[in-house]
C-alpha positions as a Python dict, from the first residue, in 0.01 Angstrom:
ca = {
    (1, 'M'): (0, 0, 0),
    (2, 'S'): (76, 401, 39),
    (3, 'H'): (439, 554, 15),
    (4, 'S'): (596, 669, 339),
    (5, 'Y'): (701, 1051, 268),
    (6, 'R'): (995, 1164, 435),
    (7, 'H'): (928, 1495, 481),
    (8, 'G'): (565, 1511, 587),
    (9, 'R'): (457, 1514, 241),
    (10, 'P'): (554, 1408, -96),
    (11, 'T'): (863, 1535, -266),
    (12, 'I'): (901, 1538, -591),
    (13, 'G'): (1241, 1593, -803),
    (14, 'V'): (1280, 1670, -1190),
    (15, 'L'): (1556, 1594, -1396),
    (16, 'A'): (1570, 1702, -1830),
    (17, 'G'): (1847, 1517, -2049),
    (18, 'W'): (1962, 1931, -2128),
    (19, 'Q'): (1996, 2262, -2005),
    (20, 'F'): (1691, 2515, -1908),
    (21, 'Y'): (1886, 2782, -1954),
    (22, 'W'): (1981, 2885, -2310),
    (23, 'T'): (2231, 3192, -2098),
    (24, 'A'): (1950, 3390, -1938),
    (25, 'T'): (1693, 3298, -2076),
    (26, 'P'): (1449, 2968, -2047),
    (27, 'L'): (1414, 2740, -2316),
    (28, 'S'): (1037, 2750, -2496),
    (29, 'Y'): (996, 2399, -2455),
    (30, 'L'): (1084, 2340, -2124),
    (31, 'S'): (966, 2617, -1957),
    (32, 'P'): (585, 2560, -2015),
    (33, 'I'): (627, 2205, -1859),
    (34, 'Y'): (802, 2292, -1580),
    (35, 'R'): (541, 2560, -1478),
    (36, 'G'): (256, 2271, -1529),
    (37, 'I'): (505, 2094, -1285),
    (38, 'R'): (509, 2379, -1040),
    (39, 'S'): (126, 2412, -1098),
    (40, 'A'): (38, 2073, -971),
    (41, 'A'): (269, 2069, -724),
    (42, 'H'): (126, 2374, -569),
    (43, 'D'): (-203, 2246, -640),
    (44, 'L'): (-153, 1917, -484),
    (45, 'G'): (61, 1992, -200),
    (46, 'C'): (441, 1840, -316),
    (47, 'N'): (762, 1944, -300),
    (48, 'L'): (953, 2000, -539),
    (49, 'L'): (1324, 2030, -632),
    (50, 'L'): (1388, 2165, -1036),
    (51, 'S'): (1676, 2058, -1229),
    (52, 'C'): (1781, 2372, -1432),
    (53, 'G'): (2116, 2386, -1615),
    (54, 'M'): (2278, 2644, -1779),
    (55, 'G'): (2402, 2649, -2152),
    (56, 'T'): (2696, 2858, -2241),
    (57, 'S'): (2471, 2992, -2580),
    (58, 'A'): (2231, 2871, -2824),
    (59, 'I'): (2487, 2799, -3049),
    (60, 'P'): (2375, 2452, -3218),
    (61, 'T'): (2762, 2334, -3195),
    (62, 'D'): (2777, 2388, -2800),
    (63, 'P'): (2747, 2108, -2624),
    (64, 'L'): (2416, 2044, -2389),
    (65, 'R'): (2432, 2049, -2048),
    (66, 'P'): (2147, 1943, -1799),
    (67, 'A'): (2183, 2002, -1455),
    (68, 'W'): (2206, 1609, -1292),
    (69, 'P'): (2274, 1476, -983),
    (70, 'D'): (2566, 1226, -1107),
    (71, 'L'): (2974, 1497, -1080),
    (72, 'S'): (3024, 1511, -1458),
    (73, 'S'): (3228, 1709, -1647),
    (74, 'D'): (2977, 1765, -1891),
    (75, 'T'): (2688, 1858, -1666),
    (76, 'D'): (2591, 2063, -1403),
    (77, 'F'): (2564, 1901, -1035),
    (78, 'V'): (2215, 1957, -872),
    (79, 'P'): (2149, 1793, -538),
    (80, 'I'): (1844, 1588, -665),
    (81, 'G'): (1816, 1187, -646),
    (82, 'P'): (1691, 934, -493),
    (83, 'W'): (1842, 1008, -90),
    (84, 'N'): (1614, 1349, -82),
    (85, 'T'): (1297, 1289, -305),
    (86, 'D'): (1026, 1013, -304),
    (87, 'G'): (998, 1034, -717),
    (88, 'L'): (1150, 1171, -979),
    (89, 'I'): (992, 1335, -1294),
    (90, 'A'): (1249, 1308, -1590),
    (91, 'V'): (1183, 1471, -1971),
    (92, 'N'): (1327, 1328, -2256),
    (93, 'P'): (1553, 1327, -2440),
    (94, 'L'): (1824, 1200, -2201),
    (95, 'H'): (2106, 1286, -2461),
    (96, 'S'): (2351, 1042, -2305),
    (97, 'A'): (2356, 608, -2211),
    (98, 'A'): (2457, 729, -1897),
    (99, 'R'): (2230, 933, -1785),
    (100, 'S'): (1954, 645, -1980),
    (101, 'A'): (2138, 380, -1734),
    (102, 'Y'): (2103, 599, -1456),
    (103, 'L'): (1795, 614, -1415),
    (104, 'Q'): (1689, 279, -1517),
    (105, 'D'): (1967, 128, -1231),
    (106, 'L'): (1654, 389, -1000),
    (107, 'I'): (1357, 191, -1153),
    (108, 'A'): (1511, -124, -1142),
    (109, 'A'): (1568, -53, -754),
    (110, 'D'): (1185, 43, -744),
    (111, 'H'): (1236, 422, -702),
    (112, 'P'): (940, 596, -887),
    (113, 'V'): (1055, 748, -1236),
    (114, 'I'): (819, 925, -1470),
    (115, 'F'): (916, 985, -1824),
    (116, 'I'): (778, 1298, -2012),
    (117, 'G'): (821, 1222, -2372),
    (118, 'A'): (895, 899, -2593),
    (119, 'G'): (1255, 695, -2570),
    (120, 'E'): (1306, 552, -2208),
    (121, 'H'): (1130, 267, -2056),
    (122, 'G'): (941, 343, -1802),
    (123, 'P'): (598, 482, -1705),
    (124, 'S'): (552, 770, -2039),
    (125, 'L'): (361, 1025, -2104),
    (126, 'V'): (410, 1170, -2475),
    (127, 'A'): (270, 1356, -2727),
    (128, 'D'): (77, 1141, -3005),
    (129, 'N'): (367, 1283, -3259),
    (130, 'H'): (265, 1026, -3544),
    (131, 'T'): (-92, 1179, -3587),
    (132, 'G'): (32, 1578, -3510),
    (133, 'L'): (312, 1540, -3789),
    (134, 'S'): (82, 1329, -4011),
    (135, 'E'): (-202, 1598, -4017),
    (136, 'A'): (35, 1881, -4028),
    (137, 'M'): (189, 1709, -4400),
    (138, 'R'): (-182, 1608, -4479),
    (139, 'H'): (-260, 1972, -4475),
    (140, 'L'): (48, 2087, -4701),
    (141, 'V'): (-33, 1842, -4914),
    (142, 'E'): (-398, 1992, -4960),
    (143, 'H'): (-210, 2314, -5020),
    (144, 'G'): (-83, 2139, -5330),
    (145, 'H'): (283, 2063, -5198),
    (146, 'Q'): (463, 1770, -5330),
    (147, 'R'): (800, 1861, -5270),
    (148, 'I'): (839, 1907, -4862),
    (149, 'A'): (1132, 1939, -4664),
    (150, 'F'): (1205, 1863, -4328),
    (151, 'I'): (1383, 1954, -4049),
    (152, 'A'): (1437, 1726, -3810),
    (153, 'G'): (1552, 1706, -3479),
    (154, 'S'): (1852, 1535, -3299),
    (155, 'E'): (2025, 1241, -3428),
    (156, 'D'): (2104, 1052, -3080),
    (157, 'D'): (1719, 1120, -3002),
    (158, 'L'): (1584, 836, -3308),
    (159, 'D'): (1419, 660, -3024),
    (160, 'G'): (1235, 940, -2860),
    (161, 'D'): (1026, 1222, -3017),
    (162, 'S'): (1249, 1327, -3314),
    (163, 'G'): (1247, 995, -3402),
    (164, 'D'): (891, 962, -3412),
    (165, 'R'): (846, 1266, -3604),
    (166, 'L'): (1091, 1212, -3811),
    (167, 'R'): (897, 879, -3892),
    (168, 'A'): (621, 1063, -3910),
    (169, 'Y'): (738, 1246, -4202),
    (170, 'Q'): (835, 954, -4393),
    (171, 'A'): (543, 731, -4364),
    (172, 'A'): (372, 1022, -4486),
    (173, 'V'): (590, 1096, -4750),
    (174, 'Q'): (566, 707, -4881),
    (175, 'T'): (144, 785, -4792),
    (176, 'Y'): (107, 1082, -5026),
    (177, 'R'): (389, 985, -5285),
    (178, 'L'): (588, 1308, -5214),
    (179, 'A'): (910, 1351, -5341),
    (180, 'N'): (1155, 1150, -5142),
    (181, 'Q'): (1534, 1241, -5121),
    (182, 'P'): (1786, 1246, -4866),
    (183, 'E'): (1875, 1566, -4976),
    (184, 'L'): (1511, 1700, -4823),
    (185, 'I'): (1608, 1594, -4473),
    (186, 'A'): (1833, 1787, -4260),
    (187, 'Y'): (1881, 1791, -3912),
    (188, 'G'): (1845, 2110, -3677),
    (189, 'R'): (1872, 1969, -3297),
    (190, 'H'): (1553, 2121, -3213),
    (191, 'V'): (1712, 2506, -3151),
    (192, 'I'): (1671, 2810, -3368),
    (193, 'D'): (2053, 2842, -3483),
    (194, 'G'): (1989, 2431, -3580),
    (195, 'G'): (1715, 2511, -3760),
    (196, 'Y'): (1873, 2817, -3970),
    (197, 'A'): (2181, 2564, -4046),
    (198, 'A'): (1979, 2272, -4176),
    (199, 'M'): (1767, 2517, -4426),
    (200, 'Q'): (2118, 2637, -4518),
    (201, 'Q'): (2209, 2299, -4571),
    (202, 'I'): (1920, 2195, -4794),
    (203, 'L'): (1935, 2531, -5001),
    (204, 'T'): (2251, 2465, -5048),
    (205, 'S'): (2202, 2086, -5183),
    (206, 'G'): (1998, 2235, -5484),
    (207, 'V'): (1710, 1997, -5387),
    (208, 'A'): (1381, 2160, -5526),
    (209, 'F'): (1092, 2197, -5254),
    (210, 'T'): (819, 2436, -5215),
    (211, 'A'): (768, 2356, -4837),
    (212, 'V'): (937, 2295, -4518),
    (213, 'M'): (803, 2031, -4247),
    (214, 'A'): (964, 2149, -3902),
    (215, 'S'): (1003, 1891, -3589),
    (216, 'N'): (1024, 2183, -3349),
    (217, 'D'): (883, 2562, -3347),
    (218, 'E'): (1247, 2711, -3288),
    (219, 'S'): (1392, 2480, -3582),
    (220, 'A'): (1118, 2651, -3767),
    (221, 'L'): (1233, 3033, -3673),
    (222, 'G'): (1610, 2911, -3775),
    (223, 'A'): (1461, 2819, -4103),
    (224, 'M'): (1245, 3137, -4210),
    (225, 'R'): (1541, 3331, -4127),
    (226, 'A'): (1726, 3133, -4377),
    (227, 'L'): (1485, 3106, -4645),
    (228, 'R'): (1408, 3473, -4640),
    (229, 'E'): (1756, 3576, -4628),
    (230, 'A'): (1797, 3324, -4955),
    (231, 'G'): (1472, 3581, -5140),
    (232, 'Q'): (1239, 3321, -5045),
    (233, 'R'): (893, 3437, -4915),
    (234, 'I'): (678, 3289, -4676),
    (235, 'P'): (445, 3132, -4758),
    (236, 'Q'): (420, 3244, -5160),
    (237, 'D'): (752, 3106, -5237),
    (238, 'V'): (770, 2796, -4958),
    (239, 'A'): (505, 2702, -4673),
    (240, 'I'): (691, 2582, -4384),
    (241, 'I'): (517, 2465, -3998),
    (242, 'G'): (642, 2428, -3722),
    (243, 'F'): (588, 2181, -3420),
    (244, 'D'): (483, 2226, -3004),
    (245, 'D'): (305, 2578, -3120),
    (246, 'R'): (552, 2789, -2866),
    (247, 'A'): (362, 3060, -2742),
    (248, 'E'): (529, 3327, -2962),
    (249, 'S'): (406, 3144, -3273),
    (250, 'A'): (129, 3366, -3367),
    (251, 'I'): (316, 3693, -3335),
    (252, 'H'): (541, 3625, -3594),
    (253, 'S'): (553, 3760, -3963),
    (254, 'P'): (399, 3551, -4087),
    (255, 'P'): (254, 3430, -3771),
    (256, 'L'): (410, 3025, -3700),
    (257, 'S'): (130, 2745, -3859),
    (258, 'S'): (248, 2431, -3593),
    (259, 'V'): (113, 2126, -3432),
    (260, 'R'): (14, 2248, -3052),
    (261, 'V'): (142, 1991, -2785),
    (262, 'P'): (-10, 2047, -2447),
    (263, 'L'): (320, 2094, -2269),
    (264, 'F'): (152, 2294, -1977),
    (265, 'R'): (-51, 1952, -1918),
    (266, 'L'): (231, 1738, -1989),
    (267, 'G'): (417, 1896, -1701),
    (268, 'Y'): (100, 1892, -1430),
    (269, 'Q'): (-31, 1517, -1546),
    (270, 'A'): (341, 1392, -1445),
    (271, 'V'): (258, 1487, -1145),
    (272, 'E'): (-74, 1348, -1090),
    (273, 'F'): (91, 1031, -1232),
    (274, 'M'): (383, 1038, -939),
    (275, 'L'): (137, 1078, -626),
    (276, 'Q'): (-124, 745, -811),
    (277, 'R'): (214, 585, -817),
    (278, 'L'): (397, 710, -478),
    (279, 'A'): (8, 549, -342),
    (280, 'G'): (18, 253, -477),
    (281, 'R'): (-236, 319, -745),
    (282, 'P'): (-143, 136, -1121),
    (283, 'I'): (-64, 400, -1370),
    (284, 'P'): (-99, 301, -1757),
    (285, 'D'): (266, 268, -1896),
    (286, 'R'): (211, 509, -2177),
    (287, 'V'): (-15, 789, -2215),
    (288, 'K'): (-61, 954, -2553),
    (289, 'V'): (-186, 1269, -2497),
    (290, 'P'): (-388, 1435, -2804),
    (291, 'I'): (-234, 1737, -3016),
    (292, 'R'): (-350, 1895, -3335),
    (293, 'L'): (-264, 2157, -3614),
    (294, 'I'): (-278, 2505, -3573),
    (295, 'A'): (-308, 2674, -3909),
    (296, 'R'): (-163, 2993, -3966),
    (297, 'Q'): (-44, 3203, -4244),
    (298, 'S'): (302, 3082, -4281),
    (299, 'C'): (191, 2742, -4416),
    (300, 'G'): (-36, 2931, -4702),
    (301, 'C'): (-389, 2944, -4495),
    (302, 'D'): (-544, 3341, -4589),
    (303, 'Y'): (-764, 3452, -4311),
    (304, 'S'): (-995, 3661, -4603),
    (305, 'S'): (-1083, 3441, -4828),
    (306, 'A'): (-1279, 3090, -4918),
    (307, 'T'): (-894, 2965, -4945),
    (308, 'Y'): (-866, 2965, -4571),
    (309, 'R'): (-1203, 2876, -4458),
    (310, 'A'): (-1160, 2582, -4709),
    (311, 'D'): (-908, 2444, -4416),
    (312, 'N'): (-1093, 2569, -4127),
    (313, 'Q'): (-1383, 2314, -4011),
    (314, 'L'): (-1536, 2577, -3752),
    (315, 'A'): (-1506, 2881, -4027),
    (316, 'V'): (-1674, 2658, -4274),
    (317, 'Y'): (-1971, 2559, -3979),
    (318, 'L'): (-1965, 2921, -3930),
    (319, 'H'): (-2115, 3006, -4273),
    (320, 'S'): (-2294, 2766, -4300),
    (321, 'I'): (-2571, 2894, -3965),
    (322, 'D'): (-2742, 3242, -3913),
    (323, 'P'): (-2499, 3495, -3814),
    (324, 'A'): (-2697, 3563, -3551),
    (325, 'A'): (-2592, 3232, -3385),
    (326, 'R'): (-2200, 3291, -3476),
    (327, 'Q'): (-2090, 3459, -3162),
    (328, 'G'): (-2250, 3211, -2936),
    (329, 'Q'): (-2073, 2905, -3123),
    (330, 'V'): (-1664, 3127, -3140),
    (331, 'A'): (-1761, 3114, -2821),
    (332, 'R'): (-1798, 2794, -2725),
    (333, 'A'): (-1520, 2698, -2931),
    (334, 'M'): (-1295, 2912, -2730),
    (335, 'T'): (-1450, 2771, -2394),
    (336, 'E'): (-1366, 2410, -2477),
    (337, 'S'): (-1013, 2502, -2620),
    (338, 'I'): (-933, 2636, -2254),
    (339, 'L'): (-1081, 2385, -2027),
    (340, 'I'): (-866, 2107, -2207),
    (341, 'E'): (-605, 2261, -2018),
    (342, 'T'): (-711, 2501, -1685),
    (343, 'R'): (-648, 2344, -1378),
    (344, 'H'): (-841, 2662, -1182),
    (345, 'F'): (-1188, 2737, -1306),
    (346, 'G'): (-1468, 2600, -1429),
    (347, 'A'): (-1722, 2548, -1724),
    (348, 'G'): (-1887, 2869, -1632),
    (349, 'D'): (-1639, 3084, -1574),
    (350, 'V'): (-1492, 2994, -1897),
    (351, 'Q'): (-1773, 3020, -2063),
    (352, 'A'): (-1862, 3331, -1959),
    (353, 'V'): (-1464, 3492, -1983),
    (354, 'C'): (-1502, 3411, -2354),
    (355, 'Q'): (-1837, 3561, -2464),
    (356, 'R'): (-1687, 3839, -2300),
    (357, 'L'): (-1404, 3861, -2524),
    (358, 'V'): (-1634, 3770, -2816),
    (359, 'H'): (-1890, 4065, -2796),
    (360, 'A'): (-1628, 4272, -2708),
    (361, 'F'): (-1442, 4199, -2998),
    (362, 'V'): (-1726, 4244, -3279),
    (363, 'S'): (-1844, 4586, -3070),
    (364, 'A'): (-1496, 4770, -3088),
    (365, 'W'): (-1153, 4749, -3116),
    (366, 'M'): (-1067, 4903, -2768),
    (367, 'D'): (-1310, 4741, -2619),
    (368, 'F'): (-1148, 4422, -2667),
    (369, 'Q'): (-796, 4553, -2603),
    (370, 'A'): (-970, 4655, -2235),
    (371, 'A'): (-1134, 4332, -2167),
    (372, 'L'): (-835, 4130, -2256),
    (373, 'N'): (-596, 4323, -2051),
    (374, 'D'): (-845, 4251, -1809),
    (375, 'I'): (-893, 3894, -1796),
    (376, 'L'): (-482, 3820, -1895),
    (377, 'D'): (-432, 4064, -1543),
    (378, 'H'): (-679, 3826, -1344),
    (379, 'Y'): (-594, 3515, -1460),
    (380, 'A'): (-249, 3586, -1387),
    (381, 'A'): (-298, 3624, -1064),
    (382, 'T'): (-432, 3338, -989),
    (383, 'G'): (-87, 3179, -1131),
    (384, 'E'): (-273, 3002, -1419),
    (385, 'D'): (-85, 2905, -1776),
    (386, 'M'): (-109, 3239, -2003),
    (387, 'H'): (8, 3010, -2257),
    (388, 'L'): (-376, 2810, -2302),
    (389, 'W'): (-518, 3160, -2395),
    (390, 'Q'): (-298, 3194, -2714),
    (391, 'Q'): (-526, 2941, -2852),
    (392, 'A'): (-835, 3085, -2773),
    (393, 'I'): (-761, 3387, -2961),
    (394, 'S'): (-594, 3250, -3232),
    (395, 'I'): (-1006, 3086, -3247),
    (396, 'L'): (-1184, 3403, -3232),
    (397, 'S'): (-911, 3566, -3496),
    (398, 'D'): (-983, 3240, -3739),
    (399, 'A'): (-1356, 3360, -3712),
    (400, 'A'): (-1297, 3703, -3781),
    (401, 'P'): (-1402, 3686, -4189),
    (402, 'E'): (-1731, 3545, -4071),
    (403, 'L'): (-1820, 3769, -3784),
    (404, 'L'): (-1638, 4066, -3903),
    (405, 'P'): (-1808, 4081, -4313),
    (406, 'D'): (-1538, 4375, -4343),
    (407, 'W'): (-1247, 4174, -4194),
}
């Protein structure tokens, strides 16, 4: 039986277990999820109420401060609850037994709740953390690393994504018979300063390591800062891989290798599932969303050498085919990466754009810059999420040694 909407069309509330803002800056993990939710609500005709708590700073010792519908000294009150929504989307981890109990009570009372991320009982959209982190660890092992440190997430999220990624690291240590010392693991709470402090802790312990696997990109970036201060070069002395593939990962020096989680897609799909639930149609209890490693230079991949080619299946394939056919294959790979997440454009449109970009890239750098700016302006005007173009441009960059022999 379909749901009777109190406002004429579905009203969906969104809650998160931590603040949306570190002072005035949106958190990179929540921001694309919220963009996906907003885009889906617009496309599918929903009212939307977003909770956006405000943190006092980005210092890792500061308490988390989410916006929440219960009055509390450690939250910012927000009037988003069962009294004014038809369903709630909650982003894990909740970081609080009280917040978990609040939502579980709503589920027991038959108010629809859908979770993004692992750690709670109820319908959930979850990144395939184990597969993604296992792929990253295998990649480091293939680079010759046997002593790999791990910067974990939060100790109070061991039933959620933090725990999933930690257990995947531990499983890889056993599978590849890697160094297994407790000093190789420290918690960074998924923030930059936390990653910095965790890396300092590992360095201070004196434990030997040649690579670092981080539970998210922010902690990886903090770890990179600590490594540089300690005189370690990346990747020559220490290789590093992050997780989530935040939008700015590709522009750091060196570009950060990372496991890409389609955060925009998670948000969009959560709204789709909520509408199915409100319409009385069954939804899966748990959906694992595929993720994969995006190898850049921080892990030791060299874009201009055979070492890089050995680590990149597309480069291997391009090297084996006629040079005249390579541009078409690169455009096809770019198109496929975008179609995973785009919600506004069909395959024909995206393919034409990617072909234009590849042709401009090969023809002249100035032509490529102009074409890219035109395309991004056009897509931004549609409300499309710009993050999805990052992967397409990474594919083009990865293919450069085969497209441009003098690259």
